[in-house]
RODO-2510 file (C-alpha; in nm, 4 decimals, decimal comma):
residues 96
     n   res          X          Y          Z
     1     m    -0,6886    -1,9767    -4,3291
     2     l    -0,8966    -1,7775    -4,5488
     3     t    -0,8903    -1,3773    -4,5106
     4     y    -1,0675    -1,1077    -4,6356
     5     g    -0,9269    -0,7967    -4,6501
     6     d    -0,5830    -0,6704    -4,6210
     7     p    -0,3724    -0,8242    -4,3172
     8     d    -0,2008    -0,4931    -4,2252
     9     d    -0,5733    -0,3744    -4,0881
    10     e    -0,5173    -0,5915    -3,8125
    11     e    -0,1830    -0,4961    -3,7073
    12     e    -0,3356    -0,1205    -3,7364
    13     d    -0,5824    -0,2108    -3,4802
    14     a    -0,3744    -0,3387    -3,2065
    15     p    -0,1772     0,0030    -3,1386
    16     a    -0,5022     0,2025    -3,0930
    17     e    -0,6188    -0,0765    -2,8494
    18     e    -0,2627    -0,0587    -2,6201
    19     e    -0,2640     0,3238    -2,6234
    20     e    -0,6108     0,2964    -2,5080
    21     e    -0,5223     0,0211    -2,2336
    22     e    -0,2200     0,2733    -2,1130
    23     e    -0,4664     0,5671    -2,0910
    24     e    -0,6873     0,3503    -1,8744
    25     e    -0,4053     0,2222    -1,6651
    26     e    -0,3040     0,5444    -1,5876
    27     e    -0,6280     0,7031    -1,4929
    28     e    -0,5720     0,3731    -1,2197
    29     e    -0,2621     0,5069    -1,0970
    30     d    -0,4005     0,8191    -1,0347
    31     l    -0,6309     0,7208    -0,7384
    32     i    -0,4987     0,7222    -0,4515
    33     d    -0,6424     0,4943    -0,1112
    34     p    -0,7554     0,7191     0,1597
    35     l    -0,6786     0,4531     0,4005
    36     e    -0,2845     0,4736     0,3275
    37     a    -0,2704     0,8411     0,3620
    38     i    -0,5051     0,8219     0,6879
    39     r    -0,2755     0,5087     0,7641
    40     t     0,0397     0,7588     0,7085
    41     k    -0,0800     1,0520     0,9361
    42     c    -0,2049     0,8714     1,2291
    43     e     0,1673     0,6897     1,2239
    44     q     0,2944     1,0326     1,2736
    45     t     0,1095     1,1373     1,6053
    46     e     0,2230     1,0894     1,9224
    47     h     0,1453     0,7706     2,0825
    48     c     0,2003     0,5963     1,7709
    49     v     0,5165     0,7454     1,6977
    50     h     0,6451     0,6048     2,0581
    51     t     0,4630     0,3136     1,9987
    52     k     0,7050     0,2681     1,6937
    53     e     0,9997     0,3425     1,8200
    54     r     0,9232     0,0500     2,0916
    55     l     0,9134    -0,1902     1,8305
    56     e     1,2027    -0,0567     1,6223
    57     l     1,3826    -0,0884     1,9042
    58     c     1,3106    -0,4559     2,0110
    59     e     1,3858    -0,5331     1,6105
    60     a     1,7271    -0,3478     1,6420
    61     r     1,7508    -0,5488     1,9553
    62     v     1,6785    -0,9658     1,8302
    63     s     1,8497    -0,8727     1,5201
    64     s     2,2070    -0,7810     1,7212
    65     r     2,1602    -1,1776     1,8655
    66     s     2,3100    -1,4326     1,6661
    67     s     2,0159    -1,6835     1,8689
    68     t     1,7066    -1,5390     2,1038
    69     e     1,3854    -1,7006     2,1998
    70     e     1,2592    -1,2869     2,1965
    71     d     1,0747    -1,1619     1,9477
    72     c     0,8830    -0,8181     1,8868
    73     t     0,4692    -0,9392     1,8408
    74     e     0,3807    -0,7378     2,1065
    75     e     0,5144    -0,4421     2,0740
    76     l     0,4368    -0,4795     1,6778
    77     f     0,0626    -0,5528     1,8173
    78     d     0,0678    -0,2401     2,0065
    79     f     0,1791    -0,0654     1,7212
    80     l    -0,0743    -0,1953     1,4677
    81     h    -0,3361    -0,0973     1,7639
    82     a    -0,2376     0,2097     1,8461
    83     r    -0,2254     0,3021     1,4289
    84     d    -0,6313     0,1391     1,3686
    85     h    -0,7466     0,2949     1,6864
    86     c    -0,6579     0,6541     1,5215
    87     v    -0,7380     0,5180     1,1890
    88     a    -1,0911     0,3806     1,2671
    89     h    -1,1709     0,7648     1,4179
    90     k    -1,0965     0,9051     1,0810
    91     l    -1,1588     0,6635     0,7633
    92     f    -1,5330     0,7125     0,7536
    93     h    -1,5349     1,0706     0,7626
    94     n    -1,3294     1,0725     0,3993
    95     v    -1,4793     0,7995     0,2226
    96     k    -1,7824     0,9100     0,0311
***
């Protein structure tokens, strides 16, 4: 293979490209998903706290038993429904 110029020139270009990629990654990490922030706030509302407590009690009850047919699907759906209901009312006010 024939090369033109000094092979060291190619090695100098690589670190500059890596620095640019690192800067772009840092900028992307600073972005915060508004949905996650709103979900966190909604999980702290009274209704969501109540449904989450019911879910946690069910999970504790199910995990304490060695063999059971019970699962916590209903409690999980109740919690997710309560949280998503809260989120639905707040999300689009924050999206531009």
